[in-house]
C-alpha distance (Angstrom), angle and dihedral (degrees) to the residues before:
residue distance angle dihedral
X1 . . .
X2 3.81 . .
X3 3.80 117.9 .
X4 3.76 118.2 -108.1
X5 3.82 106.2 -104.1
X6 3.80 115.4 -138.4
X7 3.79 123.6 -178.4
X8 3.81 120.0 -163.7
X9 3.81 113.6 -166.1
X10 3.80 95.2 -150.8
X11 3.79 137.3 54.7
X12 3.78 109.7 -106.0
X13 3.78 121.1 -163.6
X14 3.81 111.3 -73.1
X15 3.80 91.5 -119.2
X16 3.82 90.6 53.4
X17 3.79 91.0 49.7
X18 3.82 92.0 51.1
X19 3.80 91.7 45.1
X20 3.82 93.1 54.5
X21 3.79 93.7 44.3
X22 3.81 91.3 50.6
X23 3.81 91.9 44.2
X24 3.81 92.1 51.0
X25 3.83 107.2 31.1
X26 3.80 90.7 163.7
X27 3.81 90.6 62.8
X28 3.82 130.7 77.7
X29 3.82 109.2 -141.9
X30 3.80 119.1 -174.6
X31 3.81 120.2 -171.2
X32 3.81 111.9 -157.4
X33 3.78 128.9 -178.9
X34 3.80 98.2 -116.1
X35 3.79 134.2 -25.5
X36 3.79 119.7 -78.4
X37 3.78 123.8 -170.5
X38 3.81 92.6 -135.1
X39 3.82 95.3 47.6
X40 3.85 107.3 128.9
X41 3.82 88.7 -148.8
X42 3.81 89.5 63.9
X43 3.79 91.7 60.8
X44 3.81 91.7 50.6
X45 3.80 98.4 41.5
X46 3.78 118.6 114.0
X47 3.81 90.8 176.9
X48 3.80 127.0 37.9
X49 3.80 121.6 -163.5
X50 3.79 109.9 -165.3
X51 3.79 147.3 142.2
X52 3.82 85.8 -116.0
X53 3.79 97.9 -130.6
X54 3.82 92.0 93.8
X55 3.82 95.9 56.2
X56 3.81 123.1 103.6
X57 3.79 133.6 174.7
X58 3.82 88.1 -102.2
X59 3.81 90.7 57.9
X60 3.80 89.7 52.9
X61 3.81 90.0 49.1
X62 3.82 92.0 51.2
X63 3.82 93.7 46.7
X64 3.80 94.8 79.6
X65 3.81 95.1 170.5
X66 3.80 97.9 42.6
X67 3.80 115.0 133.6
X68 3.82 104.9 152.5
X69 3.80 135.0 32.5
X70 3.81 117.8 -165.0
X71 3.80 109.2 -162.6
X72 3.79 110.5 -159.8
X73 3.80 92.7 -156.8
X74 3.79 132.5 55.9
X75 3.82 102.2 -123.9
X76 3.81 116.2 88.9
X77 3.80 102.5 167.2
X78 3.82 94.3 108.4
X79 3.80 94.9 50.6
X80 3.85 122.7 102.1
X81 3.79 92.2 -116.8
X82 3.81 95.4 166.4
X83 3.82 91.8 55.8
X84 3.79 89.8 47.0
X85 3.81 91.7 48.9
X86 3.80 91.4 51.8
X87 3.80 88.5 60.7
X88 3.82 92.3 42.3
X89 3.80 89.7 -127.5
X90 3.79 116.4 173.7
X91 3.81 113.4 -117.5
X92 3.79 124.6 -167.6
X93 3.78 128.0 170.6
X94 3.79 142.3 -166.3
X95 3.78 96.3 -102.0
X96 3.78 110.9 160.4
X97 3.80 99.8 31.4
X98 3.80 90.4 93.7
X99 3.77 95.6 58.1
X100 3.80 98.5 90.9
X101 3.84 99.6 49.1
X102 3.82 94.2 37.5
X103 3.79 93.8 48.9
X104 3.81 90.9 47.9
X105 3.82 90.1 48.1
X106 3.80 90.2 52.5
X107 3.80 95.2 49.1
X108 3.81 89.6 44.6
X109 3.81 92.2 54.9
X110 3.80 92.0 46.8
X111 3.80 91.4 51.2
X112 3.80 89.9 46.7
X113 3.80 88.5 56.9
X114 3.81 97.6 43.7
X115 3.81 94.7 43.9
X116 3.84 94.5 42.1
X117 3.81 91.4 -128.2
X118 3.81 94.8 162.9
X119 3.80 90.0 52.9
X120 3.79 91.7 51.3
X121 3.79 90.2 50.0
X122 3.79 89.7 52.7
X123 3.79 90.8 49.1
X124 3.81 91.0 49.3
X125 3.80 91.1 52.8
X126 3.81 88.6 51.5
X127 3.83 91.9 43.5
X128 3.80 90.9 -124.3
X129 3.82 119.9 154.6
X130 3.82 104.4 -150.5
X131 3.79 121.0 164.2
X132 3.81 94.0 170.8
X133 3.79 96.5 80.9
X134 3.80 107.1 121.6
X135 3.81 113.8 -123.6
X136 3.78 125.9 -160.6
X137 3.78 132.8 -159.1
X138 3.77 136.0 -140.3
X139 3.80 95.5 -133.8
X140 3.80 110.4 112.9
X141 3.78 96.4 7.2
X142 3.81 125.6 121.2
X143 3.79 127.5 -119.6
X144 3.80 122.2 -164.3
X145 3.80 116.6 -161.0
X146 3.80 120.2 -163.6
X147 3.79 103.4 -152.5
X148 3.80 119.3 33.0
X149 3.80 100.0 -160.1
X150 3.79 124.4 116.4
X151 3.82 94.2 -56.3
X152 3.78 96.0 43.2
X153 3.79 92.6 47.2
X154 3.81 91.6 50.5
X155 3.81 90.4 50.5
X156 3.80 89.2 51.6
X157 3.81 91.6 47.6
X158 3.80 91.8 54.9
X159 3.80 90.6 43.4
X160 3.81 90.7 58.3
X161 3.82 88.9 60.5
X162 3.82 87.1 62.6
X163 3.83 89.7 46.1
X164 3.78 94.8 -114.3
X165 3.79 119.8 159.8
X166 3.81 106.4 -118.9
X167 3.81 127.1 -146.5
X168 3.80 121.3 -176.8
X169 3.80 132.1 -161.8
X170 3.81 122.2 -161.1
X171 3.80 140.2 150.7
X172 3.78 98.2 -84.6
X173 3.79 106.7 20.2
X174 3.81 88.6 -116.8
X175 3.79 117.7 161.9
X176 3.81 119.3 -95.5
X177 3.80 128.3 -172.8
X178 3.83 118.0 -98.8
X179 3.82 93.6 23.4
X180 3.80 118.3 110.8
X181 3.81 92.2 -163.0
X182 3.81 133.7 18.8
X183 3.80 129.6 -162.4
X184 3.82 132.6 -177.7
X185 3.80 121.7 -117.1
X186 3.80 92.1 -102.2
X187 3.82 89.8 55.4
X188 3.79 97.0 53.6
X189 3.81 94.4 105.9
X190 3.81 88.3 60.6
X191 3.80 96.2 58.7
X192 3.81 107.7 33.8
X193 3.81 91.7 90.7
X194 3.82 90.2 63.9
X195 3.80 97.1 63.5
X196 3.79 132.2 92.2
X197 3.81 86.8 -177.3
X198 3.81 125.0 34.0
X199 3.79 113.2 -168.2
X200 3.80 125.3 -175.5
X201 3.79 121.1 -159.8
X202 3.81 93.8 159.5
X203 3.82 120.0 141.9
X204 3.78 122.1 -129.3
X205 3.81 110.0 -91.8
X206 3.82 133.5 141.8
X207 3.80 86.3 -99.8
X208 3.82 96.1 53.8
X209 3.81 101.0 37.1
X210 3.81 107.6 109.4
X211 3.82 91.5 -2.7
X212 3.81 94.4 140.1
X213 3.79 112.9 63.4
X214 3.80 134.8 176.3
X215 3.81 90.5 -87.8
X216 3.81 90.3 57.8
X217 3.79 93.5 52.9
X218 3.82 88.0 48.3
X219 3.81 89.4 55.8
X220 3.80 93.4 55.2
X221 3.77 120.0 105.3
X222 3.78 115.1 -89.7
X223 3.79 105.1 -102.1
X224 3.80 94.5 23.7
X225 3.81 121.6 147.9
X226 3.81 118.1 -135.2
X227 3.82 118.4 -153.6
X228 3.80 122.4 -173.1
X229 3.81 118.8 -168.5
X230 3.82 96.0 145.1
X231 3.80 115.5 71.3
X232 3.79 131.7 -35.4
X233 3.81 97.6 -130.1
X234 3.81 92.5 69.8
X235 3.83 89.6 99.9
X236 3.80 143.2 0.6
X237 3.80 115.3 -89.0
X238 3.81 89.8 -132.9
X239 3.81 92.1 58.5
X240 3.80 92.9 53.7
X241 3.80 92.8 45.1
X242 3.79 90.5 50.4
X243 3.81 91.6 51.4
X244 3.81 90.5 51.9
X245 3.81 94.9 44.7
X246 3.81 90.8 50.3
X247 3.83 90.6 48.0
X248 3.81 90.2 -120.8
X249 3.81 88.0 136.1
X250 3.79 128.1 18.0
X251 3.79 105.8 -136.1
X252 3.79 145.5 -4.6
X253 3.80 128.1 -149.2
X254 3.79 110.8 -161.8
X255 3.79 127.4 -171.9
X256 3.82 98.0 159.2
X257 3.78 130.8 49.4
X258 3.80 144.3 -173.0
X259 3.81 89.3 -113.1
X260 3.80 121.0 31.3
X261 2.95 129.4 -130.6
X262 3.79 87.9 38.2
X263 3.85 106.9 -115.7
X264 3.81 114.3 -106.8
X265 3.81 91.9 -122.3
X266 3.80 95.3 51.6
X267 3.83 112.9 124.6
X268 3.81 91.3 -131.2
X269 3.82 90.3 75.4
X270 3.79 95.7 63.7
X271 3.80 102.1 29.0
X272 3.80 109.3 120.8
X273 3.82 92.3 -144.6
X274 3.80 97.7 49.7
X275 3.79 129.1 81.9
X276 3.81 112.8 -158.6
X277 3.80 124.3 -161.6
X278 3.85 122.8 176.1
X279 3.82 101.3 -113.0
X280 3.79 92.9 -76.0
X281 3.81 104.3 126.8
X282 3.81 90.6 108.1
X283 3.82 95.6 45.8
X284 3.78 116.9 116.8
X285 3.79 139.1 142.1
X286 3.79 86.4 -116.5
X287 3.82 93.8 60.1
X288 3.81 101.5 94.8
X289 3.84 96.7 40.5
X290 3.82 89.9 52.8
X291 3.81 92.4 46.6
X292 3.79 91.6 48.6
X293 3.80 90.4 49.5
X294 3.82 90.2 58.5
X295 3.81 90.3 45.9
X296 3.81 90.6 50.2
X297 3.80 93.2 51.9
X298 3.81 91.8 46.7
X299 3.80 91.4 47.5
X300 3.82 89.9 55.5
X301 3.81 87.3 52.1
X302 3.80 93.0 47.3
X303 3.80 94.4 49.3
X304 3.80 92.1 48.4
X305 3.80 92.9 49.8
X306 3.78 92.5 -116.6
X307 3.78 129.2 149.1
X308 3.80 102.7 -148.3
X309 3.79 96.7 101.1
X310 3.80 121.7 164.1
X311 3.82 116.6 -116.1
X312 3.80 101.3 0.8
X313 3.81 110.0 -170.6
X314 3.80 124.1 -132.0
X315 3.81 98.2 -136.0
X316 3.80 92.9 -157.6
X317 3.81 94.7 52.2
X318 3.78 93.9 38.1
X319 3.81 96.6 -130.7
């Protein structure tokens, strides 16, 4: 019986490579630094483990034996999903592993705003003792989370510890744990005025692209803080800038952008009411071990001929 050929398009830690090879001796796992169209291993691979961003339709065409793609990230918008669907290739991803770092990032940014941490840092650098800086608190405020999946639910769970009122927005308006209220996407205009904090963790899909428009920012509570850790194409940059310039909302924290890296001449960099971070809200030392754990469980399922895979992707919906 021929060994199952697996190609990983990244270099995992040596200990992780040895662990997987020892755990699955019947499998041939090759870890390559990147994905090249002329790589002989691509032609032989039945399973591809990848971040997804390096895949093109030509790669799928060359991978004659490919039956399963394990994406060790959550975003799929750069993948050739139509070509993959034509071959009926199974796709799973690492959805859910980002929830801990992204939820902590979100709470950290909210606390930074309420407790004026940037202002205190500035005062420290100037050696100014100022006890008149006005501090806020999270208790009693309202958080609205666009996207109530694993990340959104974890954000809401942490928010409850600070006694925030939590409002969720998802496709159907279906109930989700840790949210006090839930609205459907087409009801979002009705609930934006409630929130002191509006957080988006939405993926990039045809349904979410351009979802937030100028009218939505205008409906937000005066003094609200907008945080985007989902995808940058949720809104037009000009609409957000206009809302900030007109003092419709107080601040924006942005970790994702329409163009990445963010161009050096982009007005976000120097805007006094915007905090920019370089798409790092999901970064953590625990990222790869968690992703490999999902891959390991799915590989057991694949080898046993089962169907209970973790995080199976609907190739037509894109998530």
